[in-house]
N, C-alpha and C positions, 0 to 999 in steps of 0.2 A: 504494500500500500504506500502510495506516494503522498508526502505531506507538502501541501502547497501553501506558500506564504501569502497571507492576505494583507493588502495595503490598508493602513489606517489613515484617518484624516491628517495625522501629523507626518505621514509619509514614511513611517517606519513599519517594520514587520513585527506584528504582535503574535508570538508563537504560543502563548499560554492557552488561549481558547482552543487553538488547534490541537495542542497536546492533550487537553482534556477530552476533546471530541475523539481523538485517536484512541485513547484509553477506553472510552465508552464503546467504540466499535469493536475493539479487540475483545473486550469482555463479552459482548453479545455474541461474537463469533465462537468463543470458547463455550458459552452456555449452550448454543445450538449443537455444537459438536458432541458435548457430553449427553445431551438429550437424545441425539441420534444413536449413540453407542449404548444407550440404556443404562448409563451410569448415574443419571440424575432423574429421579421420579417426581411426578407431580404429587400434590397432596392427595388427590383422588386415587392415584395408583397406590400410594402408601396405605391408604385405608383399606383398599381391596386386599392387600397382602396380609392384613392383620387377621388373626383367628382368636377365638375366646381364650385360648391358652397363652396367647402372646400379648394380651392386654397388660399394660404396665401403668402403674400409678406413681406419680412423681414422689408422693409423700411416703410411700412404703419402702422399708428396708428389705433387701433380699433375705428370705428365711432359710436358714440352714437346717435341712431336715435330716433326721437320724434315719439311717437305712434300717428297714424292718425286715426280718426274716420272712420268707414267703409263707411259712406255716406257723407263724407266731399267733398264739391265741389272743383274741380280743375279749376284754371284759366290759360288761355293761355298767353304766353308772349315771348319776344325775349331777348336773352342774349346780353347786351350792354357793359359789362365789366366783367372781371373775372381773378382770379389768385389763384392757389394753393387751390382749393376746395371752394372758396367763389366767388359767382357770383351775379352781379347786373342784375336783370331781369325787363324789362319794361313791365308792364301789364296795364289793364284798371283801376286797383286800385292804380296805381302809381309804383314807383321803389321799388322792394323788394330785400333785401339782402338774398340770398338763399344759402343753402348747397345742396349737391347732395346725394340722397338716396344711402346708402351703397350697396344695392342690384344692383342698376342701375350702380354704379361705377364699380362693378366687370364685369357687362355685357359689359360695354363700353371699359374697359381696357383689359379684357381677353376674347375676343370672342372665342367661342368653334369652333375648326376646325372640319368640318363634317367628315373628313377622319381619325380623331384620335379616333373614337369610344368612345367619351366622356371621354377619358383619359386626364388628365391635369398634366403637369409637373411643379414642383416648380421651379420658376426662380426668380432671384433678379432683379427687374426693377427699373429704376430711376423714381422718382415721376414726373408725367406729367398730365396736365389738360386733361381730356377726352372730354371736351366740348370746342367749339370754339365760339368766338364772332360771332353773327349772327344766331346761332342755335335757332330754335323755340322750346319751351319747355312747359310742363304743370306743374304748381306749386301748391302745397298745402300751402295756407297762414296759418301761425302759430301765427299771431298777432305781434304787435310791428314792422311793416314794415319788417317782416322776413317771410321766407318760406322754403319749401323743394321741390326740383325738383324731380318729380315723373316719368316723361316721356319725352323723346326726340322725337319730331315730325320729321318724315322722310322729308328731304329737297327735294323740287321740283326744286329749282334753283341751280346754280353752286356754286363752292367754289374755293379758291385759295390755292392749296396744293403744297408745295415744299419740297425738300429733305434737310436733315440736317445730317452732319457726325456723330453727337453724339446721336441724338434723332430719327433718321429715318424720315419718312414723317411727315411734320407739316402742318396742315390746319390753315392758319393765319386767314381767315375769311370764314364763311359759309353763305349760302343763298343769294349769290350775283346775281345781274342782269348784271353787267358789271364791268370791271376793268379799272381804269384810270391810265395809266402808265406815271409818271411824271419824266421828265428829264429837265436839264437846258441848255440854249444856251451857257452859259459860267459860270465859277466859281461855281462848277466844270465843266470841259468840258464834253460834252455828249459822252457816250460810247455806240455806236449803236450795237455792238456785244451783249452787255448786254440787250439792247432793244429787239433784236431778241430772246434772251432766254426767256424773259418775254412773248413775243408773242407766242412762242412755247408752254409754259405752259398753256397760255390762250386757244390756239387752241385745245390742247390735252384735255382740260376739257370743251370744247364747251362754253367758256366764252367770250362774246363780249368785245372788247378792244378799248379804246380811247387813242390816244397818245397826251399828253399835254406837250408842250415845254415851260417852264417857264423862266423868266429872259431875255426875248427877248429885254428888254430895254438896255441890255448890248451889244447888237449888234448880228446880225445874218449873218454869213459868206455865201458867194455864194455857197460854197461847201456843207454846211449844208442844205441850201435851196434845192439844187438838191437832196440830200439824202431824205429829207422829201417828196419830190414829188414822189419818188419811193414808199413810204408807202401809199401816197394818191391814187396812181394808183392801189394799191393792194386792195383798198376798206376800208382802215383804216381811221377813222376820225382823223384829226390832228388839235389841238387847240394851238394857240400861245397866251401866257399870260404873264403878268407881275404883280406880287403881289404888287410891290412898286408903279407902275404907274397906276394900275387899268385896264390895257389893257386886253381885252378878258375875263374879269371876268363874264360879262353878258352871253356870250356863254357857259362858263363852268357851270354857275348856271343853265342855261336851260338844258344842257346835264345831269345834276345830278337830276333834278326834276322828281319825280315819280319813281325813281329807288333806289335799294340798291347797292351802289357803294363802291369800295375800292380804296384809293389813294396808289399806289405802286411805288417804285422807290428807287434810291440810297439816301444816306444821303446828306443833304446840298442843295438839288435842290429846296427847298421852299415849301414842301407839307403843313407844318403847317402854313406858311404865306398865302398860297392860301386859306386854310380853314378859317383863320381869315378874309380874304377879302370876301369870299363867304357868310359868316354868321357872323354878328356882335355879340360881347359879348362872344365868345368862349374862349378868353383870352389864346390862345395857346402860349407856350413859343417858341421862335425862337433862333437859334444859328448861329453864323457865321461859314464860311468854314475855316478850318485850313490852315494857310499859309504854314506850313511845309509840309503837306502831300497832299494838294489840295483835301482833302476829307471832306465830311460834318461831323459835330459832331452830335451824336444822340440826338435829341430833344425829340422825342416821343420814349419811351422805351417799350411800349406795344401797343396793339391794343384795340381801343374802338369804339363803334358804336354811332353815333351822329344823333339825330332826326333833320332833316332839316325843317326849317320853310318856309313859303311862298307858292306860287302856286305849286301844284304838290306834295309837301312834299317829302317823301323819307328818306333814311338813307345814311350816308356816314361813312366809316370806315377809320380812320387815323391810319396808321401802322408805325412801326419803320422802319428807313432806312435800306436798304439791301446793304451791301458792296460786298457780294459774293452770287450768286444765284445758287443753286443746283437743277437740274431737277429731281434727283432721278430716278424713273422708270416711270415718268409721260408720256413720249413720247416713251416708249419701244415698238418696233414693228410697230410704225406708225410715225416715225420722218419725212419721206418725206411728208406725208400727212399734217403735221403741218405747212408746208410752202405753203401758199395758191397758189402761182404761179406755184408750181410743179404739182398740181393735174391734169391738163389737159393732162400731159405727162406720168402719172403713168400707167403702163400696156402696154405701146407702145414700150418698149425696146425689143431688140432681145432676151436677156436672161430673162427667167422667174423670176430668183432670183436676178436681177440686183439691186445693192445697190447705183448706180448713183455716183460712185467715180472714174470713168475713164474706165469702162468696154467698150468693143467694141460695136459700134452701140447703144449707150445709147441715147434714145430720149431726156432725160433731158439735158445731156451734149451738145447735138446738139443744143438745144434751147438756152443754154448759149452762145455758139459760134456765133450764128447768132443774138444775142442781145435781144431775146424774154424773157430771164430771166436775172435779174440783177446779175452781177458777184460777187459783194460783198455779196449779200444774199446767193448765192451758196457757197461761201467760208465759210460763217457762218455755213451752213449746214455741209460742209465737216469737219469743226472743231468739231462740236458736234458729228458727226458720229465717228470720230477717237477716241474720248474720251469715246465712249461706250453708248451714249444716246439712241441708237436704239436697244441695246441688251436686250433681255428679260431674266429675272431670274438672272441678274448679278447686283451686287451692284456697282453703278457708282457714283463717287464723282466728283462734278463740281470743276473746278480749276480756274475760271475766277473771278477776282475782278473788281471793277468799275474803276480802273485806269491803271493797267498794266497786260496785258494778259500773256505775255511770262514769266515774273518773277514769277507770281503765279504758272504757270504751272510747271516751273523748280523746285520750292520748293516742289510742290506736288509729283513730280516724285522722288525727293531725299528722301522724307519722306514716300514713299510707298503708297501715296494716302490718308493717314490719315489726 
């Protein structure tokens, strides 16, 4: 290629722009040559070459896997605790500290979409535990009270899954028989709208629920007693307990026996105190309720599964307190059905697509007006519906805290729901 000098108005040869142009032309020529030789692929060609086994996440460290003998026996166990790739699994051989086989980790974190024709796109994901407390697994013991999780057994029981604004759907506990929803009579005051949200999540996942009202020694108002009677009439079992006085602990222990249960509820309601009373020697830390915010302080910071002693046995999961509960898509398309008392009236409205929020000749609204359906429960449904809990395919962020509904909602609206 010949470089020609261009005359400038000053009559001198300005070679700098020509050198830059020459470098640009040489670069383009080399780029085309590499592309012709197949040494340089387009982004589309790179994506076609990826397979599910080749998906790489920038945040993950390569996992060094211990070679397993071909005929090594696997033992079955249940995950009782775990965080960031290390899991404590209870087996017949005792507690084993286990890691997750790298192959299995990819299967759990990056499931292949059947409609993607086995194409996998590289994405940057935040590290997240692919297993939940309560999962049943098969483990390869490697000696020294250690092991490698080789297989996750498909769950037959339910789980408690909720939405999270930053992490998507989170399964707090798996393999559950029932959920025990713990609230307090006072300090902090019970937030029954939040209780309705817990019940909706439980109903959506076909998980039996027990309502446990703790701290009844602090006093039970007549209004709260009337509200509890509404839930009893719906078929929910309501237990009145006091961890400090020992009231109702025998009934709670009987309800837990032979089941895998989870204690769920806001912070400060006394879940850890109840657990200490139900079974001696657990030595759970307890914290007082904040005088400034009237909210509980987080005593339990994670979820762990505890083997219950005594008649019936069973397991109980002590979970961290929840100050704000997000339904995510748990009730999408079936929100009315998740309210037990609505079910006899579904399908009886004049409009086939009635959403039960004021449409003409709505059978459900007529039941509310004549007192067959509790108005507070109906208003709880309307609140969830307006916030999008029934919408399918729409990302919905919950905006209710355990103390102030309206303030949290206004803040969420101002911040765009993030």
